[in-house]
NUVEXVO-879036 format. One record per residue (C-alpha): z, y, x; chain; residue number from 1. Coordinates in Angstrom, 2 decimals. Example, Ala and Ser with C-alpha at 12.3 -4.5 7.8 and 13.67 -1.06 7.14 Angstrom:
# residues 2
((7.80, -4.50, 12.30), 'A', 1)
((7.14, -1.06, 13.67), 'A', 2)
END
This chain:
# residues 271
((76.06, 15.08, -9.19), 'A', 1)
((78.85, 13.80, -11.30), 'A', 2)
((80.43, 10.27, -10.89), 'A', 3)
((81.27, 7.91, -13.76), 'A', 4)
((84.21, 5.73, -13.01), 'A', 5)
((84.95, 2.45, -14.49), 'A', 6)
((86.13, -1.16, -13.42), 'A', 7)
((87.11, 0.15, -9.92), 'A', 8)
((83.57, 1.42, -9.27), 'A', 9)
((81.78, 4.80, -9.43), 'A', 10)
((78.22, 5.54, -10.34), 'A', 11)
((76.38, 8.81, -9.57), 'A', 12)
((74.40, 9.98, -12.65), 'A', 13)
((72.61, 12.93, -14.09), 'A', 14)
((72.48, 13.78, -17.71), 'A', 15)
((70.26, 16.42, -19.51), 'A', 16)
((68.39, 17.06, -22.71), 'A', 17)
((69.20, 16.93, -26.40), 'A', 18)
((68.91, 14.13, -28.96), 'A', 19)
((69.78, 10.50, -29.09), 'A', 20)
((70.78, 9.03, -25.79), 'A', 21)
((68.12, 7.34, -23.54), 'A', 22)
((69.34, 5.50, -20.47), 'A', 23)
((66.68, 5.10, -17.68), 'A', 24)
((67.32, 2.19, -15.20), 'A', 25)
((65.60, 2.56, -11.83), 'A', 26)
((63.95, -0.23, -9.76), 'A', 27)
((64.49, -1.64, -6.35), 'A', 28)
((65.01, 0.81, -3.50), 'A', 29)
((64.91, 3.71, -6.00), 'A', 30)
((67.26, 6.60, -6.73), 'A', 31)
((67.55, 8.64, -9.90), 'A', 32)
((65.48, 11.19, -8.18), 'A', 33)
((62.48, 8.75, -8.13), 'A', 34)
((61.78, 9.36, -11.77), 'A', 35)
((58.86, 11.65, -12.00), 'A', 36)
((60.08, 15.19, -12.72), 'A', 37)
((57.43, 15.84, -15.44), 'A', 38)
((58.17, 12.47, -17.13), 'A', 39)
((61.88, 13.43, -17.28), 'A', 40)
((61.34, 16.95, -18.60), 'A', 41)
((58.99, 15.59, -21.32), 'A', 42)
((61.70, 13.10, -22.51), 'A', 43)
((64.44, 15.68, -22.29), 'A', 44)
((62.93, 17.61, -25.11), 'A', 45)
((63.83, 14.76, -27.49), 'A', 46)
((66.43, 12.75, -25.76), 'A', 47)
((69.91, 13.03, -24.10), 'A', 48)
((68.44, 11.49, -20.91), 'A', 49)
((70.77, 9.66, -18.53), 'A', 50)
((69.64, 8.57, -15.09), 'A', 51)
((71.83, 6.96, -12.41), 'A', 52)
((72.06, 5.37, -8.94), 'A', 53)
((72.73, 1.70, -8.79), 'A', 54)
((75.79, 0.51, -6.72), 'A', 55)
((74.91, 0.89, -3.07), 'A', 56)
((72.65, 3.78, -3.63), 'A', 57)
((73.47, 7.46, -3.10), 'A', 58)
((77.06, 8.42, -3.84), 'A', 59)
((77.64, 5.33, -5.99), 'A', 60)
((80.11, 2.69, -4.77), 'A', 61)
((78.98, 0.89, -1.81), 'A', 62)
((78.04, -2.78, -2.07), 'A', 63)
((80.83, -5.29, -1.45), 'A', 64)
((80.74, -8.56, 0.14), 'A', 65)
((79.93, -10.51, -3.07), 'A', 66)
((76.30, -11.50, -3.82), 'A', 67)
((74.60, -8.83, -5.72), 'A', 68)
((73.06, -10.12, -9.03), 'A', 69)
((70.92, -8.53, -11.77), 'A', 70)
((73.68, -9.57, -14.39), 'A', 71)
((76.21, -7.63, -12.39), 'A', 72)
((73.93, -4.55, -12.40), 'A', 73)
((73.57, -4.96, -16.23), 'A', 74)
((77.37, -4.91, -16.45), 'A', 75)
((77.26, -1.56, -14.48), 'A', 76)
((74.76, -0.08, -16.88), 'A', 77)
((77.03, -1.04, -19.89), 'A', 78)
((80.12, 0.27, -18.03), 'A', 79)
((78.34, 3.64, -17.40), 'A', 80)
((77.51, 3.97, -21.11), 'A', 81)
((81.06, 3.20, -22.06), 'A', 82)
((82.44, 5.64, -19.46), 'A', 83)
((80.23, 8.40, -20.93), 'A', 84)
((81.50, 7.37, -24.39), 'A', 85)
((77.99, 6.38, -25.51), 'A', 86)
((78.15, 3.35, -28.03), 'A', 87)
((74.56, 2.62, -27.77), 'A', 88)
((71.35, 4.13, -26.33), 'A', 89)
((67.57, 3.69, -26.26), 'A', 90)
((66.89, 1.95, -22.87), 'A', 91)
((63.89, 2.07, -20.51), 'A', 92)
((64.07, -0.12, -17.36), 'A', 93)
((61.46, -0.29, -14.80), 'A', 94)
((60.73, -2.94, -12.15), 'A', 95)
((64.19, -4.22, -11.07), 'A', 96)
((65.64, -1.85, -13.66), 'A', 97)
((63.64, -3.75, -16.33), 'A', 98)
((65.29, -6.99, -15.15), 'A', 99)
((68.57, -5.18, -15.61), 'A', 100)
((67.53, -3.93, -18.99), 'A', 101)
((66.69, -7.55, -20.07), 'A', 102)
((70.27, -8.72, -19.10), 'A', 103)
((71.68, -5.85, -20.77), 'A', 104)
((69.90, -6.53, -24.10), 'A', 105)
((70.78, -10.22, -23.85), 'A', 106)
((74.45, -9.57, -23.15), 'A', 107)
((74.55, -7.68, -26.50), 'A', 108)
((74.10, -10.94, -28.53), 'A', 109)
((77.43, -12.10, -27.22), 'A', 110)
((79.40, -8.92, -27.41), 'A', 111)
((78.84, -5.12, -27.80), 'A', 112)
((75.29, -4.28, -28.33), 'A', 113)
((74.65, -1.12, -26.18), 'A', 114)
((70.87, -1.14, -26.69), 'A', 115)
((69.15, 0.49, -29.73), 'A', 116)
((65.48, 0.01, -28.52), 'A', 117)
((64.26, -1.76, -25.36), 'A', 118)
((61.38, -0.48, -23.19), 'A', 119)
((60.43, -2.67, -20.15), 'A', 120)
((58.07, -1.25, -17.55), 'A', 121)
((56.37, -3.01, -14.69), 'A', 122)
((58.85, -5.65, -14.62), 'A', 123)
((59.38, -9.46, -14.26), 'A', 124)
((61.35, -12.30, -15.99), 'A', 125)
((61.02, -15.27, -13.74), 'A', 126)
((59.90, -18.63, -14.95), 'A', 127)
((56.59, -20.48, -14.85), 'A', 128)
((53.63, -18.00, -15.11), 'A', 129)
((55.43, -15.06, -13.55), 'A', 130)
((54.67, -13.59, -10.19), 'A', 131)
((56.32, -11.40, -7.53), 'A', 132)
((54.53, -9.22, -5.01), 'A', 133)
((52.07, -11.17, -2.79), 'A', 134)
((52.42, -12.01, 0.85), 'A', 135)
((50.15, -9.11, 2.02), 'A', 136)
((52.17, -6.56, 0.04), 'A', 137)
((55.46, -7.88, 1.40), 'A', 138)
((53.92, -7.88, 4.88), 'A', 139)
((52.99, -4.21, 4.66), 'A', 140)
((56.42, -3.21, 3.29), 'A', 141)
((58.18, -5.33, 5.86), 'A', 142)
((56.28, -3.78, 8.70), 'A', 143)
((57.07, -0.33, 7.39), 'A', 144)
((60.73, -0.99, 7.10), 'A', 145)
((61.13, -2.57, 10.56), 'A', 146)
((59.15, 0.04, 12.28), 'A', 147)
((62.02, 2.38, 12.70), 'A', 148)
((59.69, 5.10, 11.45), 'A', 149)
((61.00, 6.37, 8.14), 'A', 150)
((57.87, 8.17, 7.10), 'A', 151)
((55.81, 5.03, 7.83), 'A', 152)
((58.11, 3.02, 5.58), 'A', 153)
((57.81, 5.63, 2.84), 'A', 154)
((53.95, 5.66, 3.15), 'A', 155)
((53.89, 1.82, 2.92), 'A', 156)
((55.96, 1.87, -0.15), 'A', 157)
((53.84, 4.67, -1.78), 'A', 158)
((50.65, 2.75, -1.29), 'A', 159)
((52.17, -0.42, -2.72), 'A', 160)
((53.55, 1.30, -5.79), 'A', 161)
((50.59, 3.35, -6.98), 'A', 162)
((46.92, 2.70, -7.49), 'A', 163)
((44.53, 3.44, -4.62), 'A', 164)
((43.20, 6.51, -6.32), 'A', 165)
((46.62, 8.01, -6.98), 'A', 166)
((47.62, 7.10, -3.43), 'A', 167)
((45.10, 9.78, -2.23), 'A', 168)
((46.97, 12.52, -4.29), 'A', 169)
((48.59, 14.31, -1.44), 'A', 170)
((50.64, 16.54, -3.75), 'A', 171)
((52.20, 13.59, -5.36), 'A', 172)
((52.80, 11.80, -2.05), 'A', 173)
((54.44, 15.00, -0.72), 'A', 174)
((57.02, 14.82, -3.60), 'A', 175)
((57.55, 11.09, -2.98), 'A', 176)
((58.00, 11.62, 0.77), 'A', 177)
((60.50, 14.37, 0.22), 'A', 178)
((62.63, 12.21, -2.09), 'A', 179)
((62.45, 9.32, 0.31), 'A', 180)
((63.53, 11.50, 3.25), 'A', 181)
((66.31, 13.26, 1.37), 'A', 182)
((67.66, 10.22, -0.40), 'A', 183)
((67.11, 7.17, 1.76), 'A', 184)
((68.39, 3.75, 0.42), 'A', 185)
((69.59, 1.44, 3.35), 'A', 186)
((67.60, -1.61, 4.29), 'A', 187)
((70.74, -3.68, 3.67), 'A', 188)
((70.90, -2.58, 0.07), 'A', 189)
((67.21, -3.08, -0.46), 'A', 190)
((67.41, -6.59, 0.96), 'A', 191)
((70.38, -7.41, -1.39), 'A', 192)
((68.33, -6.10, -4.33), 'A', 193)
((65.39, -8.28, -3.29), 'A', 194)
((67.56, -11.32, -3.19), 'A', 195)
((68.87, -10.63, -6.70), 'A', 196)
((65.29, -10.14, -7.92), 'A', 197)
((64.29, -13.49, -6.42), 'A', 198)
((67.10, -15.28, -8.37), 'A', 199)
((66.35, -13.44, -11.67), 'A', 200)
((65.16, -15.66, -14.45), 'A', 201)
((65.33, -14.72, -18.09), 'A', 202)
((62.33, -16.44, -19.23), 'A', 203)
((64.01, -19.07, -21.28), 'A', 204)
((66.34, -16.57, -23.08), 'A', 205)
((63.87, -13.75, -23.80), 'A', 206)
((62.93, -15.20, -27.20), 'A', 207)
((66.60, -14.49, -28.29), 'A', 208)
((66.10, -10.74, -27.99), 'A', 209)
((65.76, -9.22, -31.48), 'A', 210)
((65.57, -5.62, -30.55), 'A', 211)
((62.53, -3.48, -30.99), 'A', 212)
((60.80, -3.92, -27.64), 'A', 213)
((57.98, -2.09, -25.90), 'A', 214)
((56.38, -3.51, -22.64), 'A', 215)
((54.48, -1.22, -20.35), 'A', 216)
((52.41, -2.42, -17.24), 'A', 217)
((49.57, -1.19, -15.04), 'A', 218)
((46.68, -3.31, -14.33), 'A', 219)
((46.63, -2.51, -10.54), 'A', 220)
((50.33, -3.27, -10.05), 'A', 221)
((50.74, -4.81, -6.74), 'A', 222)
((54.44, -5.09, -6.75), 'A', 223)
((54.79, -7.10, -9.90), 'A', 224)
((51.31, -8.09, -11.13), 'A', 225)
((50.26, -7.32, -14.75), 'A', 226)
((50.53, -11.00, -15.82), 'A', 227)
((54.25, -10.39, -15.93), 'A', 228)
((54.02, -7.71, -18.58), 'A', 229)
((51.80, -9.89, -20.75), 'A', 230)
((54.21, -12.89, -20.28), 'A', 231)
((57.19, -10.86, -21.32), 'A', 232)
((55.49, -9.47, -24.33), 'A', 233)
((54.58, -12.94, -25.31), 'A', 234)
((58.16, -14.17, -25.00), 'A', 235)
((59.97, -11.49, -26.84), 'A', 236)
((59.31, -11.80, -30.67), 'A', 237)
((57.63, -8.73, -32.20), 'A', 238)
((57.23, -6.83, -29.04), 'A', 239)
((54.49, -4.28, -28.47), 'A', 240)
((52.46, -4.25, -25.22), 'A', 241)
((50.81, -1.21, -23.70), 'A', 242)
((48.52, -1.87, -20.66), 'A', 243)
((47.69, 1.12, -18.34), 'A', 244)
((44.03, 0.46, -17.02), 'A', 245)
((43.63, 1.25, -13.29), 'A', 246)
((47.24, 2.22, -12.89), 'A', 247)
((49.74, 0.82, -10.31), 'A', 248)
((53.42, -0.07, -10.34), 'A', 249)
((54.80, 3.46, -10.93), 'A', 250)
((53.00, 4.11, -14.19), 'A', 251)
((55.44, 6.95, -15.15), 'A', 252)
((54.14, 8.92, -11.94), 'A', 253)
((50.51, 8.19, -12.71), 'A', 254)
((50.53, 8.72, -16.55), 'A', 255)
((53.77, 10.70, -17.12), 'A', 256)
((52.78, 12.40, -20.35), 'A', 257)
((51.38, 9.20, -22.00), 'A', 258)
((54.40, 7.28, -20.69), 'A', 259)
((56.83, 9.70, -22.23), 'A', 260)
((54.81, 9.70, -25.59), 'A', 261)
((54.91, 6.01, -25.77), 'A', 262)
((58.71, 5.84, -25.18), 'A', 263)
((59.27, 8.64, -27.71), 'A', 264)
((57.12, 6.94, -30.38), 'A', 265)
((58.80, 3.65, -29.90), 'A', 266)
((62.24, 5.03, -30.17), 'A', 267)
((61.16, 7.15, -33.34), 'A', 268)
((59.60, 4.33, -35.16), 'A', 269)
((62.78, 2.26, -34.80), 'A', 270)
((65.37, 5.09, -35.15), 'A', 271)
END
């Protein structure tokens, strides 16, 4: 995959499709291959879709000794768009990527606005009323990562990221497992991302966002409970909220066609 170079770093990315640019920002421990293939193909019929690996992931620049922050990852997203000579793009960020998208949107108020429309999926803003994953979820994930068994760690992540009914879909799990085995993200990077998430708090600044905003969240999200989506939608003026009933964290795997249609319609209305 090609590398975009800027500010002494490189980010691995993929770009395909036709139409206005759409930047997809992945979450914690994910790679650009963790976007559901059907979801991507659906979007590529209407958008020039850009996906990429965060610093520390895949072939992107390794993490330095400095503390990783969500704001730094937002600067990386802006740098990627600039390197690709894209003035602005529709943006969808999920989970940690949704936190990055929040900072990217907020940064536009003080400088160049890189965001045309904003979509925030299964994400978190910090502050009173927000909630991270519960102790039981973190215990299961921690046991998987510390077991030394890569497949056990991937299975634990799968079960925490999708609804119980979708977790039983063996074909979907086989795809998730193949990606995880082929494109492993180091525990060191995941821990740095977790620390960045723990420090993230845009709750007091979200009312400053004046962009057309769509918030998407599943009711069975264990990683970032659905109350976060409702909170974010309540803080961003004029935002739209779409709740997926009986769907887990990775709504774009469980409801790829509906998810793509919602993103498409949101961008079209505010084109």
